[in-house]
N, C-alpha and C positions, 0 to 999 in steps of 0.2 A: 273084045273088053279087057283091060288092061289088067294086070293083077296087080296088089298094092301089098306089099312085105310089110307089118305091122311090126314082126318081133323078129329077133334075129340071135338065136343061141350059139356063141360059137365055144366049144371047150378043148382046149389043145395042150397037150403035156409036153414038156419041155425037158429034156436029158443034157445038161451040161458034158461035153466029151472033150476032158481038157487034153486028150494026147492029139486033136486036130485030125483023127483019121476019118471023118464021116464023108470026105470026098465032095462036100459041097464048097462049090468055088464062091469068089465072093463076088461073081455076078449074080451067081442064086441067091447069094445073101442081099444086093442091093435091090432085089426085083422084089423078095420078101417082105423087106425093110418098107418098100413102096407099095405093096400092097396091102398092107398094116396101116400105113399111113392113109390111105385112100379109104380105107373101112372105117377106121377111127373119126375121119374126116364127115362121112356121110351118118354114121350113129351121133354124129352130133348134130348135125345139120336135121336128124329126125327128133332128136329131144327137144332141140330149139322150136320144133314148130310144134310138139306135145305141150311146151310150156305156155305157146301162144292163145291157146284151145284153153 
């Protein structure tokens, strides 16, 4: 039996470090950006399906 997630709550804290000493590479930043874009697209699909009901 598949499980359907109807709600997803995400909470993040972002601290901008202007010194650049976080050690995060541009590859990691691109990966995070890609994941965020995928998640936003999925959320928009869910929102659209809710409006159709």
